[in-house]
VOGU-3710 file (C-alpha; in Angstrom, 3 decimals, decimal comma):
1> mqnqsnvgls> -154,652/102,972/39,968  -151,465/104,665/41,030  -151,276/108,276/42,104  -150,184/110,701/39,358  -146,860/111,438/41,037  -146,014/107,732/41,065  -146,623/107,156/37,351  -143,249/106,994/35,633  -142,403/108,132/32,115  -142,258/104,622/30,631
11> eglrlalmls> -145,579/103,660/32,223  -147,131/106,903/31,054  -145,937/106,324/27,473  -147,395/102,813/27,494  -150,688/104,270/28,716  -150,591/106,889/25,932  -150,031/104,153/23,349  -152,943/102,138/24,730  -155,241/105,174/24,602  -153,992/105,948/21,093
21> krdmrtryas> -154,966/102,487/19,837  -158,391/102,901/21,402  -158,634/106,387/19,911  -157,920/105,046/16,401  -160,702/102,472/16,773  -163,376/104,758/18,224  -162,813/107,779/15,939  -163,699/105,806/12,797  -165,857/103,053/14,306  -168,849/103,856/12,067
31> syagaawsil> -166,907/104,187/8,782  -166,111/101,375/6,349  -162,405/102,226/6,043  -162,031/102,558/9,799  -158,731/103,863/11,138  -157,305/103,891/7,597  -158,943/107,303/7,145  -156,339/108,841/9,475  -153,731/107,842/6,894  -155,729/108,170/3,669
41> lplifalvnv> -156,921/111,765/4,154  -153,484/113,427/4,577  -152,066/111,107/1,931  -154,695/112,132/-0,616  -154,036/115,784/0,213  -150,308/115,237/-0,289  -150,716/113,382/-3,579  -152,951/116,115/-5,018  -150,329/118,706/-4,114  -147,580/116,619/-5,702
51> vvfsilmkgr> -149,498/116,184/-8,963  -150,511/119,836/-9,256  -147,262/121,453/-8,158  -145,022/119,076/-10,061  -146,606/120,673/-13,138  -146,661/124,256/-11,864  -143,082/124,145/-10,535  -141,567/122,393/-13,558  -138,438/124,298/-14,579  -138,733/126,660/-11,604
61> mgpqygdvpf> -136,925/124,650/-8,938  -133,661/126,492/-9,517  -130,134/125,036/-9,596  -130,311/123,917/-5,956  -133,154/121,396/-6,297  -133,422/121,208/-10,082  -132,271/117,573/-10,183  -134,407/116,410/-7,246  -137,726/114,687/-8,176  -140,548/116,933/-7,032
71> alfffvpfsl> -142,322/114,124/-5,182  -139,260/113,663/-2,959  -138,736/117,423/-2,680  -142,209/117,589/-1,162  -142,538/114,381/0,847  -139,264/114,676/2,800  -140,288/117,841/4,703  -143,991/116,939/4,540  -143,268/113,861/6,659  -142,429/116,234/9,528
81> wamfievagr> -145,137/118,770/8,749  -147,895/116,123/8,614  -147,093/115,030/12,154  -147,227/118,617/13,423  -150,457/119,485/11,630  -152,294/116,367/12,818  -151,281/116,836/16,443  -151,986/120,591/16,425  -155,468/119,996/15,038  -156,363/117,211/17,471
91> stailkeyny> -154,795/118,776/20,559  -157,380/121,544/20,927  -160,129/119,019/21,705  -158,197/116,093/23,178  -158,681/117,011/26,857  -162,425/117,455/26,361  -162,623/114,082/24,599  -161,082/112,447/27,658  -162,762/114,621/30,290  -164,024/111,511/32,071
101> litkiafptw> -160,394/110,649/32,872  -159,490/114,135/34,066  -161,995/113,905/36,889  -160,268/110,783/38,203  -157,777/111,962/40,821  -155,403/109,043/40,289  -155,168/109,394/36,478  -151,976/111,035/35,089  -153,490/113,888/33,068  -150,174/114,613/31,340
111> viplvpmata> -150,619/111,408/29,313  -153,704/112,659/27,429  -151,968/115,258/25,176  -149,625/112,475/24,021  -152,508/110,475/22,500  -152,657/112,412/19,182  -148,864/112,306/19,077  -148,834/108,502/19,143  -151,521/108,377/16,448  -149,544/110,783/14,236
121> lisqlivfai> -146,401/108,655/14,543  -148,309/105,660/13,195  -149,388/107,689/10,150  -145,858/108,991/9,719  -144,512/105,485/9,196  -146,584/105,324/5,998  -145,068/108,575/4,733  -141,556/107,303/5,478  -142,357/104,145/3,505  -143,435/106,321/0,546
131> iaflmvskgv> -140,179/108,285/0,743  -138,139/105,079/0,768  -140,086/103,740/-2,227  -139,598/106,964/-4,191  -135,873/107,073/-3,477  -135,405/103,484/-4,638  -137,652/103,795/-7,706  -136,058/107,061/-8,839  -132,512/106,002/-8,007  -131,879/108,792/-5,492
141> vpaadawifl> -129,042/107,966/-3,083  -129,216/109,643/0,362  -126,395/112,110/1,043  -123,661/111,452/3,584  -125,413/113,882/5,962  -128,711/111,979/5,800  -128,306/110,944/9,442  -128,991/114,567/10,388  -132,589/113,989/9,293  -133,004/111,771/12,368
151> lvwllsiamt> -131,879/114,665/14,564  -134,317/117,052/12,868  -137,065/114,433/13,268  -136,413/114,146/17,017  -136,470/117,933/17,345  -139,759/118,078/15,438  -141,207/115,502/17,842  -140,133/117,627/20,823  -141,679/120,719/19,234  -144,910/118,891/18,387
161> vgvsylfssi> -145,246/117,499/21,916  -144,835/121,029/23,264  -147,521/122,297/20,884  -149,880/119,531/22,032  -149,435/120,440/25,704  -149,743/124,158/24,962  -152,818/124,033/22,709  -154,672/121,386/24,710  -154,358/123,274/27,990  -155,241/126,702/26,555
171> amfipdlgql> -158,199/125,306/24,577  -159,804/124,140/27,832  -160,290/127,797/28,776  -160,452/129,370/25,286  -162,653/127,084/23,134  -162,248/129,368/20,088  -158,699/128,060/19,739  -160,165/124,962/18,096  -161,465/127,088/15,196  -158,396/129,332/15,066
181> vpvlttilfw> -155,685/126,646/14,857  -156,738/125,178/11,453  -156,735/128,679/9,947  -153,323/129,537/11,377  -151,746/126,235/10,343  -153,116/126,618/6,784  -151,564/130,081/6,529  -148,322/128,759/7,987  -148,290/125,899/5,463  -148,306/128,313/2,531
191> ltpilypakl> -145,756/130,614/4,168  -143,378/127,670/4,680  -141,427/126,505/1,590  -142,779/122,951/1,531  -144,291/123,054/-1,959  -141,772/125,479/-3,421  -138,049/126,256/-3,007  -137,334/129,091/-0,585  -135,138/130,852/-3,118  -138,244/131,407/-5,244
201> teggpmwfrn> -139,055/134,288/-2,868  -135,870/136,173/-3,792  -137,713/138,074/-6,509  -140,366/139,287/-4,082  -140,325/142,050/-1,467  -137,879/141,720/1,424  -140,619/141,571/4,070  -142,166/138,533/2,371  -138,804/136,779/2,142  -138,216/137,451/5,841
211> vvmhfnpffy> -141,635/135,983/6,721  -141,027/132,845/4,643  -137,411/132,303/5,663  -135,676/134,258/8,410  -138,620/134,727/10,813  -140,234/131,351/10,155  -138,870/128,574/12,424  -140,481/125,917/10,203  -138,281/127,054/7,328  -135,258/125,756/9,256
221> mvesarlsvf> -137,012/122,443/9,876  -137,944/122,046/6,198  -134,585/123,061/4,756  -132,600/121,027/7,295  -134,618/117,942/6,347  -134,105/118,480/2,611  -130,434/119,441/2,705  -129,545/116,522/4,968  -131,189/113,971/2,669  -130,296/115,422/-0,741
231> gveqfpwsyv> -126,935/117,054/0,045  -127,297/119,655/-2,710  -125,010/122,027/-0,796  -122,892/122,127/2,335  -125,147/121,487/5,294  -125,839/124,651/7,365  -125,627/123,586/10,998  -126,990/126,971/12,019  -130,385/125,823/10,700  -130,419/122,894/13,109
241> gifacfsifv> -129,295/125,157/15,949  -132,109/127,641/15,337  -134,732/124,918/15,041  -133,376/123,183/18,166  -133,736/126,400/20,182  -137,296/126,846/18,890  -138,250/123,218/19,592  -136,879/123,222/23,134  -138,538/126,581/23,845  -141,949/125,300/22,645
251> lvlgilvfnk> -141,568/122,042/24,586  -140,669/123,795/27,841  -143,366/126,441/27,353  -146,003/123,826/26,628  -145,140/121,762/29,707  -145,036/124,841/31,960  -148,397/126,157/30,725  -149,976/122,698/31,008  -148,748/122,233/34,584  -149,901/125,737/35,472
261> lkagfadv> -153,439/125,264/34,133  -154,118/121,582/34,821  -155,472/122,261/38,308  -158,498/123,924/36,689  -159,236/121,260/34,044  -161,739/119,379/36,179  -163,613/122,583/37,022  -163,947/123,501/33,354
//
């Protein structure tokens, strides 16, 4: 096998895809549904939320999203969130799962954190198919700015890759991160306006509105995705700019921390 320094990006991505396919098979080898569980579990969670909150939020969506079907209101940003949440959860244990590869001097360790990313992208295709079906069945025409969703999607990928590198490397030395991440991401889910419109917080205290909107980088991801697809108001390019800065920062930070700590992976 080639030395790590000689493994190019394209070769590394192909290796990540190969490991991802193997990962999908081995994770659910003893279950009847097999790899379908990686798609069914988040999908069931999403459908329960849609059914419950479509009732709770009826008549409370405000003038901005009042005409948007709730299922689409939810699934458009959830398609990005689901990728992040799956990768964040898997990343804390991914290096330990593949510890037998880390000890091989010639193996490119930087490929391993990309394995959950490749798996999440496969699941995301199903969510995109659901969005397309809902838009056709409900007669919703994408706005002229819908192409911006692709930009937000690419930025969310960059951010998620950075999170995978960051969490996977830190978790090698701080195992408690594996228990902490699910709690933090659950809190973040409810503090991000995925299931409710952000303007619903206007009646609450200012500190809560700041936490949900102004100080929450995922708010800019969620609202950019919705506004680009539905076009309910003039698209705020500042949202994309803020989320781009956050995504690039997380990506660079994750890579730097991973490269700084990877020398000690084999010892751990």
